[in-house]
C-alpha positions in Angstrom: -2.2 -24.4 -12.0 -3.9 -21.2 -10.8 -1.4 -18.4 -10.0 -1.9 -15.6 -7.5 -1.2 -13.2 -10.3 -4.1 -14.6 -12.3 -6.5 -14.4 -9.4 -5.4 -10.8 -8.7 -5.9 -9.9 -12.3 -9.4 -11.3 -12.4 -10.2 -9.5 -9.1 -8.9 -6.3 -10.5 -10.9 -6.6 -13.8 -14.2 -7.7 -12.2 -14.2 -6.3 -8.7 -15.0 -9.7 -7.1 -13.5 -11.3 -4.0 -10.6 -13.7 -4.1 -12.8 -16.8 -3.8 -15.1 -15.9 -6.7 -12.1 -15.1 -8.9 -10.3 -18.3 -8.0 -13.4 -20.5 -8.7 -13.9 -18.8 -12.1 -10.3 -19.5 -13.0 -10.6 -23.1 -11.9 -13.7 -23.5 -14.1 -11.8 -22.0 -17.1 -8.6 -23.9 -16.5 -6.7 -20.7 -15.5 -7.7 -18.6 -18.5 -8.0 -15.1 -17.2 -10.0 -13.7 -20.2 -12.5 -16.6 -20.0 -12.8 -16.2 -16.2 -13.6 -12.5 -16.6 -16.2 -13.3 -19.3 -17.7 -15.9 -16.9 -18.0 -13.4 -14.1 -19.2 -10.5 -16.1 -21.1 -11.8 -19.1 -22.7 -9.4 -21.5 -26.5 -9.2 -20.9 -27.2 -11.0 -24.2 -24.9 -13.9 -23.0 -26.7 -14.4 -19.7 -28.9 -17.4 -19.7 -32.6 -16.9 -19.6 -32.8 -18.4 -16.1 -30.3 -16.0 -14.7 -32.0 -13.0 -16.4 -35.3 -14.1 -14.9 -33.7 -14.5 -11.4 -32.2 -11.0 -11.6 -35.5 -9.5 -12.7 -37.2 -11.1 -9.7 -34.5 -9.8 -7.5 -34.9 -6.3 -8.9 -38.6 -6.4 -8.3 -38.0 -7.5 -4.7 -35.5 -4.6 -4.1 -38.0 -2.1 -5.6 -40.6 -3.2 -3.1 -38.3 -2.1 -0.3 -37.2 -3.4 3.1 -34.1 -5.1 1.6 -30.8 -4.4 3.4 -28.5 -6.6 1.3 -28.3 -9.3 -1.4 -26.4 -12.5 -0.8 -25.3 -15.4 -2.9 -24.8 -18.6 -0.9 -23.1 -21.8 -2.1 -23.2 -24.8 0.2 -24.4 -22.6 3.1 -21.4 -20.3 2.7 -21.9 -16.7 1.7 -19.8 -16.1 -1.4 -21.0 -12.6 -2.3 -22.8 -10.0 -0.2 -23.9 -6.7 -1.8 -25.4 -3.9 0.3 -28.6 -2.4 -1.1 -27.7 1.3 -1.3 -28.1 4.2 -3.7 -25.8 2.5 -6.3 -27.9 -0.7 -6.5 -31.1 1.3 -6.4 -29.8 3.2 -9.3 -29.3 -0.1 -11.0 -33.0 -0.9 -10.4 -33.9 2.4 -12.1 -31.6 1.7 -15.0 -29.0 4.3 -14.1 -26.2 1.9 -13.1 -26.0 -1.7 -14.3 -22.7 -2.7 -12.7 -24.1 -4.1 -9.4 -26.7 -6.3 -11.3 -24.0 -7.5 -13.7 -21.8 -8.4 -10.8 -24.6 -10.4 -9.1 -25.5 -12.1 -12.5 -21.9 -12.9 -13.1 -21.5 -14.4 -9.7 -24.5 -16.6 -10.2 -23.1 -17.7 -13.5 -19.7 -18.4 -12.1 -21.1 -20.5 -9.2 -23.8 -22.1 -11.3 -27.2 -23.0 -10.1 -25.9 -24.8 -7.0 -26.1 -21.4 -5.3 -28.9 -19.6 -3.6 -29.7 -15.9 -4.2 -31.1 -14.3 -1.0 -32.3 -10.9 0.1 -31.7 -9.9 3.7 -34.4 -7.7 5.0 -33.8 -4.8 7.4 -35.1 -6.9 10.3 -32.4 -9.5 9.6 -34.8 -12.2 8.1 -33.8 -13.7 4.7 -35.8 -14.9 1.7 -34.5 -16.9 -1.2 -35.1 -15.5 -4.6 -36.1 -18.4 -6.9 
């Protein structure tokens, strides 16, 4: 059974929303430590496919005209991150936290999710 306290602890430790924390706990049978690892894996533990996806995403952000990054699962937005100075800093290697959060969310939800960029004009493109 997943308790509210466990969900709140995962949210506190990772900075993710309730739904992401709860799903990570469900996938780890309620183990808070494992759920946190699932959401925020170390770079060396991220699968090659996820690293490749994040590299493509970084390149797209560097090219400009990106307003936000979204992760969708079953046509529902599960994570939405605005592209601002903090995430641009991540592109330049100054702050890795936003990229780790995105990579962790992709890992937590698996490859049944879509990673999208939302352009300033409102159009979206899937990053594959």
